[in-house]
N, CA, C and O of each residue as an XYZ file, in Angstrom:
900
protein
N       3.188      0.349     15.149
C       3.698      0.148     13.887
C       4.382      1.870     13.512
O       3.793      2.949     13.579
N       5.450      1.647     13.218
C       6.154      3.005     12.779
C       5.861      3.532     11.542
O       5.586      2.934     10.502
N       5.973      5.052     11.823
C       5.180      5.865     10.810
C       6.342      6.201      9.859
O       7.557      6.193     10.056
N       5.605      6.501      8.764
C       6.834      6.685      7.600
C       6.526      8.450      7.216
O       5.600      9.001      7.810
N       7.107      8.999      6.515
C       7.424     10.456      6.334
C       6.080     10.775      5.509
O       5.386     11.753      5.788
N       5.723      9.764      4.339
C       4.317     10.045      3.540
C       3.235      9.966      4.656
O       2.278     10.716      4.467
N       3.208      9.352      5.561
C       2.063      9.169      6.923
C       2.195     10.272      7.560
O       1.110     10.777      7.849
N       3.216     10.920      7.937
C       3.407     12.006      8.417
C       2.817     13.258      7.761
O       2.034     13.994      8.361
N       3.153     13.432      6.729
C       2.577     14.352      5.372
C       1.283     14.287      5.049
O       0.753     15.242      4.483
N       0.632     13.234      5.338
C      -0.622     13.119      5.172
C      -1.427     13.285      6.486
O      -2.595     13.537      6.187
N      -1.295     13.252      7.463
C      -1.569     13.897      8.377
C      -1.518     15.419      8.776
O      -2.300     16.092      9.446
N      -0.381     15.728      8.165
C      -0.094     17.406      8.432
C      -1.290     17.848      7.415
O      -2.047     18.727      7.827
N      -1.493     17.354      6.239
C      -2.457     18.037      5.149
C      -4.019     17.900      5.702
O      -4.925     18.702      5.476
N      -4.106     16.627      6.517
C      -5.547     16.790      7.005
C      -5.553     17.923      8.017
O      -6.663     18.280      8.412
N      -4.656     18.439      8.418
C      -4.574     19.444      9.944
C      -4.781     20.680      8.902
O      -5.810     21.352      8.973
N      -3.917     20.922      8.070
C      -3.964     22.035      7.063
C      -5.455     22.356      6.794
O      -5.967     23.449      7.034
N      -6.052     21.359      6.306
C      -7.619     21.525      5.798
C      -8.200     21.860      6.873
O      -9.062     22.733      6.772
N      -7.949     21.346      8.066
C      -8.872     21.508      9.306
C      -9.012     23.120      9.652
O      -9.992     23.858      9.744
N      -7.772     23.305      9.784
C      -7.384     25.042     10.262
C      -8.059     26.005      9.243
O      -8.558     27.098      9.510
N      -7.973     25.313      7.845
C      -8.342     26.213      6.688
C      -9.998     26.381      6.880
O     -10.618     27.414      6.627
N     -10.559     25.168      7.372
C     -12.065     24.980      7.225
C     -12.383     25.856      8.970
O     -13.474     25.597      9.476
N     -11.941     26.302      9.338
C     -12.105     26.643     10.889
C     -12.338     25.813     12.032
O     -12.894     26.270     13.031
N     -11.851     24.318     11.937
C     -12.015     23.439     12.795
C     -11.356     23.593     13.826
O     -11.886     23.465     14.930
N      -9.809     23.963     13.644
C      -9.176     24.028     14.637
C      -8.143     26.054     14.601
O      -8.018     26.848     13.669
N      -7.787     26.107     15.678
C      -7.346     27.522     15.921
C      -6.045     27.424     15.204
O      -5.667     26.297     14.884
N      -5.265     28.522     14.892
C      -3.973     28.663     14.523
C      -3.160     27.998     15.680
O      -2.295     27.199     15.320
N      -3.299     28.193     16.867
C      -2.317     27.589     18.072
C      -2.451     26.127     17.881
O      -1.447     25.427     17.749
N      -3.726     25.605     17.859
C      -3.696     24.342     17.767
C      -3.114     23.705     16.682
O      -2.280     22.808     16.805
N      -3.502     24.114     15.672
C      -2.874     23.448     14.292
C      -1.500     23.615     14.542
O      -1.029     22.481     14.628
N      -0.566     24.512     14.713
C       0.771     24.696     14.894
C       0.972     23.560     16.217
O       1.568     22.544     15.859
N       0.643     23.579     17.392
C       0.915     22.401     18.045
C       0.529     20.831     17.485
O       1.149     19.817     17.808
N      -0.390     20.871     16.769
C      -0.725     19.382     16.282
C       0.548     19.196     15.025
O       1.250     18.190     14.922
N       0.615     20.148     14.330
C       1.405     20.133     13.038
C       2.994     19.423     13.828
O       3.646     18.477     13.386
N       3.253     20.146     14.940
C       4.614     19.954     15.428
C       4.724     18.553     15.762
O       5.639     17.828     15.371
N       3.534     18.110     16.672
C       3.626     16.759     16.932
C       3.608     15.621     15.803
O       4.187     14.543     15.937
N       2.817     16.027     14.591
C       3.017     15.166     13.664
C       4.041     14.981     13.141
O       4.257     13.846     12.717
N       5.084     16.051     12.971
C       6.695     15.627     12.427
C       7.301     14.921     13.271
O       7.929     13.915     12.943
N       7.186     15.419     14.698
C       7.865     14.513     15.494
C       7.416     13.183     15.606
O       8.294     12.352     15.841
N       6.266     12.788     15.494
C       5.833     11.432     15.771
C       6.442     10.380     15.118
O       6.658     10.430     13.907
N       6.818      9.186     15.978
C       7.531      8.054     15.178
C       6.567      6.721     14.972
O       6.878      5.851     14.159
N       5.487      6.650     15.703
C       4.601      5.575     15.469
C       3.018      6.276     15.085
O       2.632      7.444     15.127
N       2.384      5.116     14.735
C       0.795      5.298     14.187
C      -0.017      5.760     15.807
O      -0.943      6.528     16.067
N       0.683      5.045     16.489
C      -0.284      5.504     17.926
C      -0.003      7.089     18.245
O      -0.835      7.801     18.808
N       1.343      7.562     17.788
C       1.157      9.048     18.200
C       0.529      9.883     17.045
O       0.261     11.074     17.202
N       0.263      9.094     15.664
C      -0.288     10.088     14.988
C      -2.022      9.993     14.926
O      -2.765     10.855     14.457
N      -2.331      8.986     15.399
C      -4.063      8.960     15.361
C      -4.473      9.989     16.270
O      -5.225     10.742     15.651
N      -4.329     10.355     17.415
C      -4.906     11.058     18.120
C      -4.950     12.624     17.558
O      -5.777     13.464     17.911
N      -3.978     12.804     16.699
C      -4.070     14.234     16.348
C      -4.812     14.607     15.303
O      -4.630     15.726     14.823
N      -5.795     13.722     14.758
C      -6.916     13.971     14.132
C      -8.073     13.202     14.451
O      -9.045     13.273     13.698
N      -8.108     12.335     15.665
C      -9.246     11.701     15.733
C     -10.464     12.521     15.847
O     -11.469     11.870     15.562
N     -10.661     13.588     16.131
C     -11.676     14.340     16.272
C     -12.010     15.128     15.043
O     -12.756     16.099     15.171
N     -11.537     14.812     13.871
C     -11.377     15.623     12.646
C     -11.991     15.049     11.593
O     -11.438     13.993     11.287
N     -13.271     15.432     10.655
C     -13.830     14.444      9.741
C     -12.623     14.371      8.483
O     -11.625     15.070      8.306
N     -13.072     13.435      7.854
C     -12.080     13.336      6.518
C     -12.708     14.768      5.641
O     -13.772     15.373      5.771
N     -11.431     15.004      4.630
C     -11.793     15.924      3.730
C     -13.172     15.617      2.873
O     -13.238     14.538      2.284
N     -14.247     16.523      2.796
C     -15.494     16.476      2.211
C     -16.695     15.449      2.659
O     -17.712     15.122      2.047
N     -16.198     15.053      3.978
C     -17.245     13.929      4.744
C     -17.842     14.867      5.678
O     -17.515     16.053      5.697
N     -18.736     14.345      6.477
C     -19.725     14.861      7.416
C     -18.823     15.038      8.772
O     -17.712     14.509      8.829
N     -19.301     15.738      9.767
C     -18.712     15.955     10.567
C     -18.304     14.841     11.646
O     -17.371     14.895     12.448
N     -19.524     13.508     11.405
C     -19.638     12.463     12.317
C     -18.408     11.539     11.400
O     -18.086     10.474     11.928
N     -17.887     11.808     10.395
C     -16.628     10.958      9.772
C     -15.580     10.992     10.388
O     -14.963     12.017     10.100
N     -14.950     10.230     11.264
C     -13.727     10.735     12.092
C     -12.205     10.522     10.936
O     -11.876      9.656     10.125
N     -11.744     11.497     11.298
C     -10.510     11.468     10.381
C      -9.434     10.432     10.866
O      -8.628      9.902     10.101
N      -9.488     10.255     11.884
C      -8.739      8.743     12.212
C      -8.508      7.897     11.082
O      -7.443      7.295     10.944
N      -9.648      7.804     10.099
C     -10.013      6.527      9.262
C      -9.155      6.770      8.202
O      -9.110      5.924      7.308
N      -8.307      7.992      8.112
C      -7.559      8.263      7.274
C      -5.991      8.322      7.429
O      -5.093      8.647      6.652
N      -6.008      7.894      8.702
C      -4.646      7.728      9.251
C      -4.185      6.046      8.634
O      -4.930      5.121      8.311
N      -2.823      6.116      8.638
C      -2.159      5.074      7.786
C      -2.730      3.595      8.235
O      -3.315      3.269      9.268
N      -2.347      2.819      7.080
C      -2.614      1.241      7.151
C      -3.533      0.636      6.483
O      -3.303     -0.279      5.692
N      -4.934      1.207      6.809
C      -5.944      0.411      5.980
C      -7.209      1.640      5.013
O      -7.369      2.814      5.345
N      -7.728      1.154      4.177
C      -8.646      1.801      3.585
C      -8.552      3.055      2.671
O      -7.839      2.916      1.677
N      -9.037      4.018      2.815
C      -8.797      5.067      1.754
C      -7.761      5.816      2.172
O      -6.964      6.221      1.326
N      -7.600      6.103      3.400
C      -6.346      6.777      4.013
C      -4.782      6.060      3.637
O      -3.705      6.656      3.631
N      -5.026      4.619      3.334
C      -3.746      3.865      2.816
C      -3.031      4.588      1.575
O      -1.825      4.832      1.522
N      -4.154      4.943      0.402
C      -4.035      5.023     -0.833
C      -3.836      6.606     -0.871
O      -3.043      6.922     -1.758
N      -4.228      7.441     -0.311
C      -4.365      8.446     -0.578
C      -3.179      9.353     -0.970
O      -3.126     10.159     -1.899
N      -2.248      9.045     -0.059
C      -0.759      9.672     -0.072
C       0.136      8.634     -1.053
O       1.331      8.925     -1.066
N      -0.220      7.532     -1.835
C       0.586      6.816     -2.817
C       0.091      6.911     -4.118
O       0.493      6.059     -4.909
N      -0.687      7.752     -4.514
C      -1.021      8.313     -5.784
C      -0.734      9.403     -6.235
O      -1.291     10.384     -5.741
N       0.078      9.550     -7.150
C       0.487     11.032     -7.423
C       2.221     11.306     -7.460
O       2.928     10.657     -6.690
N       2.716     12.118     -8.229
C       3.961     12.291     -8.100
C       4.773     11.531     -9.508
O       4.237     10.725    -10.269
N       6.149     12.022     -9.594
C       6.679     11.636    -10.589
C       7.385     10.725    -10.553
O       8.133     10.612     -9.582
N       7.400      9.598    -11.763
C       7.818      8.081    -11.909
C       9.382      8.440    -11.506
O       9.911      9.518    -11.777
N      10.054      7.310    -10.785
C      11.222      7.295    -10.492
C      12.019      6.065    -11.432
O      13.244      5.964    -11.502
N      11.250      5.364    -11.975
C      11.752      4.338    -13.156
C      10.618      4.058    -14.278
O       9.439      3.968    -13.936
N      10.862      3.976    -15.105
C      10.029      3.321    -16.397
C      10.331      2.033    -16.978
O       9.474      1.303    -17.476
N      11.690      1.740    -16.900
C      11.465      0.275    -17.611
C      12.794     -0.057    -16.677
O      13.481      0.677    -15.968
N      12.863     -1.448    -16.970
C      13.725     -2.190    -16.486
C      14.224     -3.712    -17.564
O      13.521     -4.410    -18.295
N      15.585     -3.781    -17.272
C      16.003     -4.724    -18.230
C      16.968     -5.820    -17.843
O      17.955     -5.319    -17.304
N      17.035     -7.079    -17.921
C      18.073     -8.472    -17.500
C      18.480     -9.138    -18.828
O      17.725     -9.823    -19.519
N      19.540     -8.903    -19.050
C      20.101     -9.789    -19.789
C      21.155    -10.561    -18.949
O      22.003     -9.949    -18.300
N      21.080    -12.062    -18.976
C      21.777    -12.868    -18.149
C      22.373    -12.587    -16.881
O      23.439    -12.980    -16.407
N      21.132    -11.529    -16.230
C      21.285    -11.189    -15.153
C      19.922    -11.082    -14.402
O      19.033    -11.927    -14.509
N      19.831     -9.771    -13.503
C      18.600     -9.597    -12.840
C      18.353     -8.191    -12.388
O      19.244     -7.521    -11.866
N      16.971     -7.688    -12.617
C      16.775     -6.369    -11.825
C      15.744     -6.488    -10.960
O      14.876     -7.358    -11.014
N      15.850     -5.425     -9.983
C      14.726     -5.568     -8.975
C      14.306     -3.911     -8.850
O      15.087     -3.046     -9.247
N      12.998     -3.583     -8.260
C      12.501     -2.526     -8.151
C      11.403     -2.882     -6.540
O      10.305     -3.418     -6.388
N      12.210     -2.378     -5.775
C      11.505     -2.492     -4.318
C      11.169     -1.270     -3.368
O      11.551     -0.136     -3.656
N      10.568     -1.497     -2.426
C      10.386     -0.258     -1.538
C       9.700      0.746     -2.018
O       8.981      0.399     -2.954
N       9.638      1.884     -1.738
C       9.088      3.029     -1.983
C       9.089      3.913     -3.136
O       8.988      5.140     -3.138
N       9.277      2.764     -4.548
C       9.358      3.562     -5.700
C       8.182      3.861     -6.396
O       7.245      3.112     -6.123
N       7.966      4.719     -7.198
C       6.953      5.463     -7.776
C       6.744      4.611     -9.336
O       7.582      4.713    -10.232
N       5.619      3.865     -9.450
C       5.341      3.132    -10.726
C       5.030      4.133    -11.710
O       4.565      5.175    -11.248
N       5.187      4.061    -13.047
C       4.735      5.362    -13.944
C       3.408      4.845    -14.490
O       2.870      3.852    -14.000
N       2.886      5.529    -15.512
C       1.298      5.104    -15.785
C       1.710      4.107    -17.010
O       0.769      3.558    -17.585
N       3.114      3.809    -17.486
C       3.241      2.793    -18.038
C       4.661      2.324    -17.996
O       5.558      3.019    -18.475
N       4.943      0.902    -17.310
C       6.008      0.554    -17.269
C       6.510     -0.848    -17.813
O       5.898     -1.907    -17.677
N       7.750     -0.672    -18.465
C       8.251     -1.910    -19.508
C       9.222     -2.832    -18.723
O      10.192     -2.290    -18.194
N       9.075     -4.007    -18.612
C      10.140     -5.051    -17.779
C      10.497     -6.014    -18.894
O       9.603     -6.688    -19.407
N      11.741     -6.115    -19.292
C      12.248     -7.143    -20.176
C      13.280     -7.976    -19.559
O      14.172     -7.534    -18.835
N      13.103     -9.298    -19.905
C      14.258    -10.461    -19.150
C      14.611    -11.578    -20.249
O      13.763    -12.403    -20.589
N      15.631    -11.565    -20.672
C      16.003    -12.465    -21.421
C      17.321    -13.432    -20.788
O      18.472    -13.016    -20.658
N      16.979    -14.414    -20.539
C      17.922    -15.689    -19.845
C      18.151    -15.006    -18.577
O      19.099    -15.420    -17.910
N      17.578    -14.203    -18.199
C      17.392    -13.599    -17.001
C      16.316    -13.717    -15.670
O      15.499    -14.626    -15.525
N      16.509    -12.662    -14.814
C      15.256    -12.368    -14.034
C      14.952    -11.206    -13.413
O      15.850    -10.374    -13.284
N      13.796    -10.966    -12.976
C      13.612     -9.843    -12.164
C      12.472     -9.935    -11.340
O      11.651    -10.851    -11.348
N      12.473     -8.740    -10.493
C      11.420     -8.827     -9.278
C      10.670     -7.287     -9.355
O      11.424     -6.315     -9.402
N       9.727     -7.144     -9.364
C       8.794     -6.198     -9.216
C       7.870     -5.810     -8.303
O       6.679     -5.864     -8.608
N       8.261     -5.378     -7.093
C       7.348     -5.309     -5.786
C       6.659     -3.983     -5.333
O       7.263     -3.140     -4.670
N       5.454     -3.858     -5.699
C       4.496     -3.100     -5.500
C       3.893     -2.708     -4.096
O       3.157     -1.755     -3.841
N       4.402     -3.710     -3.220
C       3.504     -3.489     -1.753
C       3.757     -2.043     -0.981
O       2.963     -1.529     -0.193
N       5.114     -1.472     -1.407
C       5.034     -0.571     -0.645
C       5.395      0.896     -1.744
O       5.965      1.907     -1.335
N       5.047      0.749     -2.771
C       5.237      1.639     -4.097
C       4.290      2.665     -4.037
O       3.271      2.480     -3.371
N       4.486      3.814     -4.684
C       3.606      4.545     -4.840
C       3.105      4.662     -6.557
O       3.711      3.978     -7.382
N       2.144      5.432     -6.927
C       1.760      5.380     -8.561
C       1.601      6.736     -9.020
O       1.072      7.640     -8.374
N       2.075      6.818    -10.135
C       1.931      8.265    -10.468
C       0.461      8.267    -11.250
O       0.098      9.336    -11.742
N      -0.123      7.468    -11.336
C      -1.692      7.605    -11.666
C      -2.411      6.652    -10.714
O      -1.807      5.875     -9.974
N      -3.903      6.772    -10.789
C      -4.739      5.799    -10.109
C      -4.868      4.536    -11.201
O      -5.406      3.498    -10.818
N      -4.387      4.642    -12.501
C      -4.472      3.704    -13.367
C      -3.055      3.571    -14.122
O      -2.731      4.379    -14.992
N      -2.310      2.598    -13.768
C      -1.203      2.196    -14.390
C      -0.888      0.493    -15.140
O      -1.406     -0.531    -14.694
N       0.020      0.536    -16.284
C       0.106     -0.750    -16.826
C       1.471     -1.085    -16.573
O       2.286     -0.175    -16.422
N       1.825     -2.307    -16.508
C       3.053     -2.825    -16.366
C       3.116     -3.867    -17.469
O       2.310     -4.791    -17.573
N       4.123     -3.647    -18.271
C       4.083     -4.734    -19.588
C       5.419     -5.488    -19.649
O       6.425     -4.967    -20.131
N       5.396     -6.834    -19.103
C       6.289     -7.675    -18.810
C       6.654     -8.583    -20.162
O       5.774     -9.041    -20.891
N       8.045     -8.770    -20.383
C       8.429     -9.597    -21.565
C       9.527    -10.563    -21.042
O      10.702    -10.254    -20.839
N       9.141    -11.395    -20.914
C       9.926    -12.966    -20.793
C      10.427    -13.785    -21.433
O       9.687    -14.751    -21.619
N      11.849    -13.884    -22.093
C      11.910    -14.761    -22.783
C      13.084    -15.769    -22.264
O      14.151    -15.193    -22.046
N      13.074    -16.739    -22.101
C      13.835    -17.868    -21.529
C      14.360    -17.296    -20.085
O      15.450    -17.617    -19.612
N      13.531    -16.497    -19.516
C      13.785    -16.055    -18.192
C      12.178    -15.712    -17.567
O      11.072    -15.858    -18.088
N      12.531    -15.269    -16.416
C      10.958    -14.974    -15.571
C      11.088    -13.517    -14.942
O      12.121    -12.857    -14.838
N       9.947    -13.210    -14.593
C       9.767    -11.689    -14.234
C       8.588    -12.037    -12.821
O       7.505    -12.587    -13.017
N       8.979    -11.677    -11.701
C       8.183    -11.762    -10.439
C       7.402    -10.349    -10.075
O       7.984     -9.331     -9.701
N       5.992    -10.479    -10.254
C       5.330     -9.092     -9.887
C       4.840     -9.563     -8.334
O       4.059    -10.498     -8.159
N       5.430     -8.758     -7.230
C       4.528     -9.051     -5.792
C       3.526     -7.681     -5.592
O       3.886     -6.504     -5.627
N       2.559     -8.059     -5.437
C       1.511     -7.007     -5.201
C       0.850     -7.374     -3.649
O       1.129     -8.408     -3.042
N       0.040     -6.450     -3.206
C      -0.660     -6.559     -1.866
C      -2.076     -6.922     -1.845
O      -2.752     -6.415     -2.740
N      -2.589     -7.586     -1.128
C      -3.761     -8.385     -1.415
C      -4.804     -7.271     -1.882
O      -5.746     -7.617     -2.594
N      -4.660     -6.002     -1.515
C      -5.664     -4.892     -1.679
C      -5.828     -4.436     -2.878
O      -6.935     -4.102     -3.299
N      -4.520     -4.353     -3.715
C      -4.582     -3.646     -4.832
C      -5.423     -4.511     -5.907
O      -5.707     -5.708     -5.902
N      -5.734     -3.438     -6.875
C      -6.812     -3.939     -7.847
C      -5.729     -4.437     -9.050
O      -4.875     -3.638     -9.434
N      -5.798     -5.614     -9.548
C      -4.911     -6.226    -10.351
C      -5.608     -6.992    -11.597
O      -6.428     -7.878    -11.360
N      -5.286     -6.654    -12.875
C      -5.896     -7.263    -13.910
C      -4.707     -7.631    -14.613
O      -3.823     -6.814    -14.869
N      -4.654     -9.069    -14.994
C      -3.518     -9.863    -15.462
C      -3.997    -10.395    -17.023
O      -4.792    -11.325    -17.160
N      -3.517     -9.815    -17.929
C      -4.017    -10.655    -19.597
C      -2.847    -10.771    -20.243
O      -2.921    -10.499    -21.441
N      -1.621    -11.137    -19.778
C      -0.493    -11.417    -20.705
C      -0.647    -12.968    -21.226
O      -1.533    -13.708    -20.800
N       0.119    -13.280    -21.992
C       0.170    -14.393    -22.824
C       1.232    -15.166    -22.655
O       2.341    -14.634    -22.619
N       1.092    -16.611    -22.517
C       2.289    -17.473    -22.283
C       2.546    -18.352    -23.198
O       1.623    -19.167    -23.218
N       3.376    -18.600    -23.997
C       3.971    -19.701    -25.145
C       4.883    -20.310    -24.426
O       5.828    -19.704    -23.919
N       4.623    -22.015    -24.270
C       5.886    -22.745    -23.692
C       6.264    -22.254    -22.455
O       7.424    -22.513    -22.135
N       5.492    -21.512    -21.550
C       6.068    -20.842    -20.488
C       4.366    -20.343    -19.616
O       3.236    -20.717    -19.933
N       4.769    -19.431    -18.513
C       3.176    -19.281    -17.949
C       3.565    -17.834    -17.606
O       4.640    -17.299    -17.336
N       2.088    -17.323    -17.735
C       1.761    -16.035    -17.457
C       0.896    -15.964    -16.561
O      -0.204    -16.034    -17.111
N       0.773    -15.842    -15.275
C      -0.625    -15.632    -14.375
C      -0.575    -15.283    -12.980
O       0.477    -14.812    -12.547
N      -1.502    -15.438    -12.257
C      -1.340    -14.788    -10.981
C      -1.679    -16.076     -9.947
O      -2.405    -17.006    -10.300
N      -1.009    -15.991     -8.537
C      -0.792    -16.749     -7.831
C      -0.968    -16.188     -6.607
O      -1.102    -14.971     -6.732
N      -1.040    -16.643     -5.182
C      -0.979    -16.258     -4.226
C      -2.287    -16.492     -3.295
O      -3.221    -17.188     -3.693
N      -2.287    -15.822     -1.953
C      -3.173    -15.856     -1.257
C      -4.246    -14.951     -1.578
O      -4.597    -14.593     -2.703
N      -4.820    -14.558     -0.252
C      -6.054    -13.858      0.179
C      -5.833    -12.396     -0.930
O      -4.836    -11.678     -1.004
N      -7.308    -12.274     -1.815
C      -6.977    -11.338     -2.676
C      -8.510    -10.450     -2.152
O      -9.657    -10.884     -2.257
N      -8.158     -9.354     -1.685
C      -9.377     -8.502     -1.141
C      -9.192     -7.187     -1.643
O      -8.923     -6.212     -0.942
N      -9.381     -7.182     -3.190
C      -9.155     -5.432     -3.499
C     -10.042     -4.342     -3.049
O     -11.267     -4.381     -2.938
N      -9.184     -3.294     -2.791
C      -9.971     -2.377     -2.292
C     -10.253     -1.175     -3.319
O      -9.367     -0.637     -3.982
N     -11.896     -0.759     -3.362
C     -12.059     -0.109     -4.612
C     -11.387      1.167     -4.516
O     -11.455      1.783     -5.580
N     -10.631      1.898     -3.408
C     -10.015      2.798     -3.600
C      -8.553      2.847     -4.018
O      -7.872      3.857     -4.190
N      -8.226      1.686     -4.138
C      -6.844      1.340     -4.549
C      -6.693      1.511     -6.085
O      -7.654      1.288     -6.820
N      -5.226      1.994     -6.677
C      -5.219      1.772     -7.515
C      -5.223      0.576     -8.425
O      -4.954     -0.538     -7.975
N      -5.609      0.828    -10.067
C      -5.668     -0.154    -10.827
C      -4.264     -0.447    -11.561
O      -3.550      0.378    -12.132
N      -4.064     -1.722    -11.416
C      -2.519     -2.161    -12.052
C      -3.070     -3.322    -13.169
O      -3.618     -4.365    -12.812
N      -2.835     -2.966    -14.513
C      -2.816     -3.912    -15.430
C      -1.720     -4.539    -15.801
O      -0.860     -3.843    -16.340
N      -1.487     -5.808    -15.643
C      -0.349     -6.422    -16.216
C      -0.637     -7.158    -17.369
O      -1.504     -8.022    -17.498
N       0.477     -6.581    -18.525
C       0.382     -7.372    -19.956
C       1.443     -7.758    -20.278
O       2.419     -7.310    -19.675
N       1.574     -8.454    -21.043
C       2.752     -8.808    -21.808
C       2.944    -10.348    -22.346
O       1.899    -10.991    -22.446
N       4.135    -10.990    -22.694
C       4.262    -12.159    -22.970
C       5.321    -13.174    -22.505
O       6.274    -12.675    -21.906
N       5.323    -13.980    -22.606
C       6.349    -14.895    -21.446
C       6.750    -16.270    -22.710
O       5.949    -17.168    -22.971
N       7.798    -16.174    -23.191
C       8.286    -17.716    -23.769
C       9.340    -18.350    -23.412
O      10.482    -17.890    -23.414
N       8.956    -19.607    -23.039
C       9.986    -20.444    -22.570
C      10.299    -19.987    -21.231
O      11.155    -20.587    -20.582
N       9.758    -19.095    -20.807
C       9.815    -18.515    -18.960
C       8.432    -18.219    -18.603
O       7.419    -18.708    -19.102
N       8.523    -17.387    -17.708
C       7.477    -17.084    -16.844
C       7.135    -15.497    -16.618
O       7.932    -14.623    -16.958
N       5.850    -15.209    -16.000
C       5.780    -13.925    -15.649
C       4.760    -14.633    -14.522
O       3.889    -15.422    -14.890
N       4.953    -14.271    -13.096
C       4.042    -14.693    -12.115
C       3.714    -13.697    -11.286
O       4.663    -13.294    -10.613
N       2.353    -12.992    -11.051
C       1.777    -12.165    -10.288
C       1.670    -12.587     -8.916
O       0.973    -13.598     -9.002
N       1.932    -12.422     -7.766
C       1.646    -12.750     -6.819
C       0.854    -11.987     -5.571
O       0.979    -10.763     -5.536
N       0.375    -12.365     -4.962
C      -0.689    -11.411     -3.717
C       0.254    -11.799     -2.594
O       0.562    -12.979     -2.426
N       0.690    -10.881     -1.866
C       1.512    -11.227     -0.746
C       1.478     -9.997      0.253
O       1.421     -8.848     -0.186
N       1.508    -10.227      1.387
C       1.731     -9.271      2.546
C       3.359     -9.057      2.700
O       4.281     -9.827      2.430
N       3.363     -7.643      3.268
C       5.094     -7.590      3.903
C       4.911     -8.366      5.230
O       3.879     -8.786      5.754
N       6.022     -8.429      5.569
C       6.278     -8.802      7.184
C       5.823     -8.052      8.105
O       5.343     -8.581      9.108
N       5.876     -6.458      7.960
C       5.121     -5.549      8.816
C       3.751     -5.860      8.815
O       3.230     -6.040      9.916
N       3.068     -5.960      7.812
C       1.756     -5.751      7.619
C       1.311     -7.250      8.263
O       0.169     -7.357      8.709
N       2.168     -8.324      8.303
C       1.431     -9.406      8.722
C       1.609     -9.443     10.196
O       0.756     -9.966     10.912
N       2.899     -8.799     10.765
C       2.760     -8.593     12.241
C       1.579     -7.554     12.997
O       1.266     -7.477     14.184
N       1.143     -6.909     11.969
C       0.263     -5.718     12.398
C      -1.009     -6.461     12.504
O      -1.585     -6.407     13.591
N      -1.543     -7.154     11.535
C      -2.639     -7.890     11.841
C      -2.665     -9.129     12.615
O      -3.750     -9.571     12.992
N      -1.652     -9.687     12.868
C      -1.274    -10.625     13.886
C      -1.721    -10.232     15.482
O      -2.384    -10.862     16.306
N      -0.952     -8.702     15.549
C      -1.401     -8.034     16.695
C      -2.744     -7.510     17.002
O      -3.241     -7.611     18.123
N      -3.305     -6.973     16.043
C      -4.779     -6.884     15.865
C      -5.850     -7.974     16.284
O      -6.857     -7.874     16.984
N      -5.185     -9.243     15.493
C      -6.010    -10.860     15.963
C      -6.034    -11.001     17.534
O      -6.975    -11.301     18.269
N      -4.664    -10.683     17.847
C      -4.513    -10.846     19.521
C      -4.919    -10.232     20.409
O      -5.207    -10.811     21.457
N      -5.105     -8.553     20.239
C      -5.766     -7.745     20.705
C      -7.134     -7.937     20.643
O      -7.571     -7.442     21.682
N      -8.054     -8.387     19.988
C      -9.073     -8.716     19.681
C      -9.664     -9.778     20.584
O     -10.696     -9.619     21.236
N      -8.651    -11.281     20.561
C      -8.918    -12.168     21.671
C      -8.844    -11.704     22.904
O      -9.721    -12.068     23.688
N      -8.009    -10.985     23.273
C      -7.976    -10.472     24.639
C      -8.820     -9.843     24.859
O      -9.164    -10.147     26.002
N      -9.614     -8.890     24.385
C     -10.933     -8.127     24.406
C     -12.109     -9.184     24.727
O     -12.955     -8.989     25.600
N     -12.063    -10.085     24.080
C     -13.099    -10.962     23.855
C     -13.157    -11.676     25.319
O     -14.147    -11.906     26.013
N     -11.710    -11.970     25.581
C     -11.827    -12.621     27.073
C     -12.131    -12.074     28.260
O     -12.635    -12.656     29.221
N     -11.696    -10.504     28.151
C     -12.073     -9.848     29.014
C     -13.453     -9.367     29.087
O     -13.778     -8.852     30.157
N     -14.426     -9.444     28.054
C     -15.619     -9.364     27.902
C     -16.227    -10.071     28.767
O     -17.183     -9.449     29.230
N     -16.068    -11.415     29.331
C     -16.829    -12.296     29.875
C     -16.278    -13.940     30.208
O     -16.463    -14.698     31.160
N     -15.428    -14.068     28.769
C     -15.092    -15.431     29.084
C     -13.929    -16.011     29.861
O     -13.804    -17.212     30.101
N     -12.759    -14.687     30.382
C     -11.919    -15.130     31.345
C     -12.886    -15.140     32.467
O     -13.155    -16.259     32.904
N     -13.538    -13.992     33.094
C     -14.313    -14.201     34.270
C     -14.850    -15.236     34.366
O     -14.641    -15.755     35.462
N     -15.709    -16.023     33.454
C     -16.393    -17.107     33.930
C     -15.302    -18.199     34.418
O     -15.483    -18.744     35.507
N     -14.400    -18.463     33.789
C     -13.169    -19.170     33.752
C     -12.863    -19.030     35.678
O     -12.845    -19.931     36.516
N     -12.696    -17.808     35.813
C     -12.161    -17.243     37.033
C     -13.456    -17.966     38.266
O     -13.274    -18.629     39.288
N     -14.580    -17.541     37.689
C     -15.933    -18.233     38.813
C     -16.041    -19.901     38.694
O     -16.873    -20.515     39.361
């Protein structure tokens, strides 16, 4: 998996904390920091903190757990910072918010005879708890969230729909909480849990690796015998 700027910065922060605690010498710190900023993949980042604990954790807690992709490390670098957009409006047209935009504490989306999409799968969040207010009149608003995000949907639909759909919901206790409220009339607001293409590929690769490891663990040898 390719590493992002925010993931490189998270590793750099772990290294700064480690040298401040005396776990790394200044020479080691400078060497690893340079490698972190030059890293292009998760595989290059992980070894840099593998022998370090998470901030505030015991020495036996591997820092690698805070590296990209899953668990607490995934969300640590995605909460905080200034909002990049606070409203979205569509009249006989559409709007979209995708990628690494920063969701404010309160975001308002309005669609009248039009539509819009709010994609939170790679988004950052101004705070650990945010509210997204969606109003759809003869139009539609789609909100796409990752399965791990904590989401509460409490909107109302009148001659329309306001609800949640999609696949596996596995909320992460460390993830931000997103409250989606609002009103849909002769239209709809749909909150869909969906993984990104890159995430699907990563999970597929992990399953394939586990399958091969199980085969090497005995199944494959038995067949050869």
